[in-house]
C-alpha positions as CSV (number, residue, x, y, z in Angstrom):
1,M,105.0,107.7,84.5
2,K,108.2,108.5,83.5
3,T,111.3,109.4,85.3
4,F,114.4,111.2,84.3
5,I,116.9,108.5,85.5
6,K,116.0,105.7,83.6
7,V,118.6,103.2,84.8
8,T,120.4,103.4,88.6
9,E,123.2,100.9,88.7
10,I,126.1,100.0,92.3
11,W,129.6,98.5,91.1
12,I,131.5,97.1,94.2
13,P,134.9,96.3,94.5
14,G,135.8,93.0,93.9
15,K,137.4,90.5,96.5
16,D,141.0,91.6,95.9
17,R,139.5,95.0,96.3
18,T,141.8,95.9,92.1
19,Q,138.1,96.4,90.6
20,L,135.0,97.0,91.1
21,E,132.1,94.4,89.7
22,F,128.5,94.3,89.1
23,G,126.4,94.6,92.3
24,S,122.8,95.5,91.1
25,G,120.9,97.7,88.9
26,L,117.9,99.4,88.2
27,Y,117.2,98.3,84.3
28,G,113.3,99.2,83.7
29,A,112.4,97.0,80.5
30,L,115.9,97.5,79.4
31,S,116.9,94.2,79.7
32,E,119.2,94.0,76.9
33,F,121.4,96.9,78.0
34,K,121.1,94.6,81.8
35,A,122.4,91.7,80.3
36,A,125.4,93.3,78.7
37,S,126.2,95.1,82.1
38,E,126.0,92.6,84.6
39,Q,129.3,90.8,83.2
40,Q,131.3,93.8,83.1
41,R,134.2,94.3,85.3
42,F,136.2,97.8,86.1
43,P,139.7,98.6,86.9
44,Y,140.9,101.3,88.4
45,N,140.6,104.5,85.8
46,E,138.7,102.4,83.6
47,G,135.9,103.1,82.0
48,L,132.8,105.2,84.3
49,P,133.3,103.5,87.5
50,G,136.6,103.1,87.1
51,K,137.0,106.7,86.6
52,A,135.3,108.0,88.8
53,W,137.0,105.6,91.5
54,A,140.4,107.7,90.3
55,A,139.1,111.0,90.2
56,G,138.3,111.1,93.6
57,H,134.8,112.9,93.1
58,P,131.8,112.7,90.5
59,I,131.8,112.4,87.7
60,V,129.9,113.2,84.4
61,L,129.9,111.7,80.5
62,K,127.6,113.7,78.5
63,E,128.7,111.5,74.9
64,F,129.5,107.7,74.8
65,K,130.9,107.5,71.2
66,D,134.5,107.7,71.5
67,S,134.3,107.6,74.9
68,Y,136.5,105.4,78.0
69,F,132.4,104.0,78.2
70,K,133.0,100.3,77.7
71,R,129.1,99.8,76.7
72,T,128.1,102.4,74.4
73,L,127.0,100.0,71.4
74,A,124.1,98.8,74.2
75,A,123.8,101.7,75.8
76,T,123.3,103.8,72.0
77,K,120.8,100.2,71.6
78,A,118.8,101.4,75.0
79,G,118.3,104.7,74.4
80,L,120.7,106.2,76.8
81,T,123.4,109.1,76.7
82,C,125.1,110.1,79.8
83,G,126.2,108.7,82.4
84,I,127.0,109.9,85.8
85,A,128.7,107.7,88.7
86,L,129.1,108.9,92.3
87,P,131.9,107.4,94.1
88,V,130.9,106.6,98.2
89,F,134.4,106.8,100.2
90,S,135.2,106.1,103.7
91,G,138.3,108.3,104.3
92,E,140.3,107.8,101.2
93,F,139.1,104.2,100.3
94,L,136.3,103.4,98.0
95,L,133.6,101.8,98.9
96,A,131.4,101.4,96.4
97,V,130.1,103.7,92.9
98,V,126.6,104.3,92.0
99,V,125.7,105.3,88.4
100,F,123.1,107.4,87.0
101,L,122.1,106.4,83.4
102,C,119.6,109.4,81.6
103,G,118.7,109.6,77.8
104,D,118.6,112.7,76.1
105,D,114.3,113.2,74.7
106,D,111.7,116.5,74.5
107,E,109.6,115.4,76.9
108,H,111.9,115.8,80.0
109,A,113.4,118.8,81.5
110,G,116.2,118.1,84.6
111,A,119.4,118.3,85.1
112,I,122.4,116.4,86.9
113,E,125.3,118.9,88.7
114,V,128.5,118.3,90.2
115,W,129.7,121.5,92.3
116,C,132.6,122.0,93.8
117,N,135.7,124.4,94.9
118,D,138.8,124.7,93.6
119,S,142.6,126.5,94.8
120,T,142.1,130.0,93.8
121,N,138.8,130.1,95.0
122,P,138.2,127.6,97.8
123,D,135.2,129.4,99.2
124,S,132.7,129.2,96.8
125,L,131.5,126.0,94.5
126,Q,130.6,126.5,90.5
127,V,129.8,124.0,88.3
128,L,132.6,120.9,87.8
129,D,130.2,119.2,85.0
130,G,126.7,118.8,84.9
131,Y,123.8,117.0,82.8
132,Y,121.1,119.6,81.3
133,G,119.4,116.8,78.8
134,T,117.7,120.0,76.3
135,L,117.8,122.8,79.0
136,H,120.7,124.4,77.5
137,D,120.5,128.4,78.5
138,F,119.8,127.0,82.2
139,E,122.9,125.5,81.5
140,A,124.3,128.5,80.2
141,I,123.6,129.9,83.4
142,S,124.1,127.5,85.5
143,K,127.7,127.7,84.5
144,I,128.6,131.1,85.4
145,T,127.1,130.7,89.0
146,R,128.8,130.9,92.3
147,M,127.4,129.5,95.1
148,F,129.0,130.6,98.7
149,K,128.2,128.1,101.6
150,G,124.3,128.8,102.5
151,Q,124.1,130.1,99.3
152,G,121.3,127.7,96.4
153,L,121.1,124.0,96.8
154,P,124.5,123.1,96.3
155,G,125.7,125.7,99.3
156,M,123.3,124.8,101.4
157,A,124.1,121.3,101.5
158,W,128.0,122.6,101.7
159,Q,127.7,124.3,105.1
160,S,125.1,122.1,106.5
161,G,126.2,118.9,105.6
162,M,123.3,117.7,105.1
163,P,121.3,116.5,102.1
164,V,118.8,118.9,101.0
165,L,115.4,118.6,99.1
166,I,113.7,121.6,98.2
167,E,110.1,121.6,96.0
168,N,108.5,124.4,94.2
169,I,111.6,125.6,93.6
170,A,111.0,127.5,90.7
171,D,109.3,129.8,93.9
172,A,112.1,129.4,96.3
173,D,113.4,132.3,98.1
174,D,116.9,130.6,98.8
175,F,117.2,128.8,95.1
176,K,119.6,131.0,93.3
177,R,118.5,130.4,90.1
178,A,114.8,130.6,90.6
179,S,113.7,132.4,87.8
180,D,115.8,130.2,84.6
181,A,114.1,127.2,86.7
182,K,110.8,128.6,86.3
183,L,111.7,129.2,82.8
184,A,113.0,125.9,82.4
185,G,109.8,123.5,83.9
186,I,112.5,122.7,86.8
187,T,110.3,122.0,90.1
188,T,112.4,119.7,92.6
189,G,115.7,120.0,93.8
190,L,118.1,117.7,95.6
191,S,121.7,118.6,97.0
192,I,123.4,115.8,98.2
193,P,127.1,116.6,99.3
194,V,130.1,113.7,98.3
195,A,133.3,112.9,100.6
196,S,135.6,112.5,98.1
197,G,138.8,111.2,98.2
198,N,140.8,114.0,98.1
199,D,140.3,117.6,100.6
200,Q,138.0,119.8,97.7
201,V,134.3,119.8,98.6
202,Y,131.4,118.1,96.0
203,V,127.9,118.8,96.1
204,M,125.6,116.5,93.8
205,T,122.7,118.4,92.8
206,F,119.7,116.7,91.1
207,L,116.9,119.4,89.1
208,S,114.0,117.9,87.6
209,A,110.3,118.9,86.4
210,K,106.8,117.7,88.1
211,A,106.0,115.5,84.5
212,T,109.3,113.7,84.5
213,P,110.8,113.3,88.6
214,L,113.8,111.9,89.3
215,S,111.4,109.2,91.1
216,K,108.5,108.7,92.3
217,R,109.4,109.2,95.9
218,I,112.7,111.0,97.3
219,Q,113.4,110.8,101.1
220,I,116.0,112.2,103.9
221,W,117.2,109.4,105.9
222,R,118.9,110.9,109.2
223,P,120.2,108.7,112.7
224,D,118.2,109.7,115.7
225,G,119.8,107.9,118.7
226,D,119.2,104.1,117.7
227,K,117.1,104.7,114.6
228,L,116.8,106.2,111.3
229,V,113.8,108.8,111.0
230,C,112.5,110.3,108.1
231,Q,113.4,114.1,107.8
232,T,112.1,115.0,104.4
233,G,110.5,113.7,101.4
234,Y,109.1,114.5,98.3
235,S,106.4,112.2,96.5
236,K,104.7,112.5,93.4
237,H,101.5,111.9,94.0
238,S,101.7,113.2,98.2
239,N,103.2,116.5,99.6
240,D,102.5,115.5,103.2
241,L,105.2,111.8,102.8
242,A,107.4,113.8,105.9
243,E,104.6,113.6,108.0
244,I,103.4,110.1,106.9
245,F,106.7,108.5,107.9
246,E,107.2,110.8,110.7
247,T,106.4,108.0,113.1
248,V,108.4,105.3,111.0
249,S,112.3,104.4,112.7
250,I,114.1,102.2,111.0
251,K,116.8,99.9,113.6
252,K,120.6,99.6,112.3
253,G,121.1,96.4,110.3
254,I,117.1,96.0,110.3
255,G,115.6,96.3,106.3
256,A,117.7,97.7,103.7
257,L,117.8,100.9,105.0
258,G,118.9,99.5,108.5
259,R,121.8,97.3,106.1
260,V,122.5,100.4,104.7
261,W,123.6,102.2,108.0
262,L,125.4,98.8,109.2
263,T,127.4,98.9,106.6
264,G,127.9,102.5,104.4
265,M,127.0,100.3,101.0
266,P,124.5,102.5,98.9
267,S,121.9,99.8,98.2
268,I,119.5,99.0,95.6
269,T,116.3,96.8,96.8
270,G,113.3,94.8,94.8
271,A,109.8,94.3,95.8
272,A,108.5,94.0,99.2
273,N,109.2,90.4,99.0
274,D,112.8,91.4,99.0
275,S,114.3,90.4,102.2
276,L,116.1,93.7,102.5
277,Y,113.3,95.5,102.1
278,N,111.7,97.4,104.5
279,P,108.1,96.6,104.6
280,E,107.4,100.5,106.2
281,L,108.2,102.0,102.6
282,D,104.8,101.1,101.4
283,N,104.5,98.4,97.8
284,L,106.5,100.7,95.9
285,S,108.5,98.1,93.4
286,S,112.1,99.5,93.8
287,M,114.5,101.5,95.4
288,L,118.1,102.8,95.8
289,A,119.2,104.1,98.9
290,I,122.5,106.3,99.0
291,P,124.9,106.9,102.3
292,V,125.6,110.9,103.6
293,I,129.5,110.4,105.1
294,E,131.9,112.7,106.9
295,N,134.4,111.4,108.7
296,G,133.7,107.8,108.3
297,K,130.3,108.5,109.8
298,L,127.0,108.6,108.3
299,K,125.2,111.5,108.9
300,A,122.1,110.2,106.2
301,I,120.6,108.6,103.9
302,V,118.9,109.6,101.0
303,T,116.6,107.1,98.8
304,F,115.3,107.4,95.3
305,L,111.8,104.8,95.5
306,F,110.1,103.9,92.3
């Protein structure tokens, strides 16, 4: 099954915390690009991960050619054309940078957006930047749209401070761009509030079509006392994912998700023989887990299962 996101990476501060080094990644069959990536280092404000660190918020790089992207030749050979970097902060200190890499083709439909407010309009969100692939009409509509608290996916995430996942988004009454999403073939939406290195509000929104989902499964986990519980989920093959996992609970420090809760660090884990893999999560081959942190406390964990 094709997925909208082709590569995911985690870059972490080195021992002296002055540059980022390779933490882990999911590359599928792109072994040459993986080899070119593992030896990279990114000082503050250099390369895609370093730029996100310095900016203090998610950034989108829609073209690699003649840009600050350091792996352009390898990315071009691998068919990758766009990068999105999501920094994970606790207060003003960077914990890690999660990078998503995508490729343009006519067989997928989807978008990744960064919404923010500004000093002139602090009570509404607008698109700071985004990757829309071939969805040019949807991009044009999105860039002139504003969202208030509680309005649309970005506004709902802003109001609640929690990730928001909506299936059948084209039919959702609370999705402001529903008719435009339907025309674009978009079916599923996920918004994640992002703690930044400044005082502005940032929300990342992922939109995908059923034929090319973000991943095989998406789940939102939240702390409930001394355990993590699955709040909601989406699956390419099952719409009852949250019910399947409603009896599953995970302790802090145990397995991949428990370790994300313990450390506040995003995580990429492999197959079930990985010592950090949660056996409760089925036999899926790999998982990306992103913490949602507010004021130094974990609010939720978003998982992408591949």
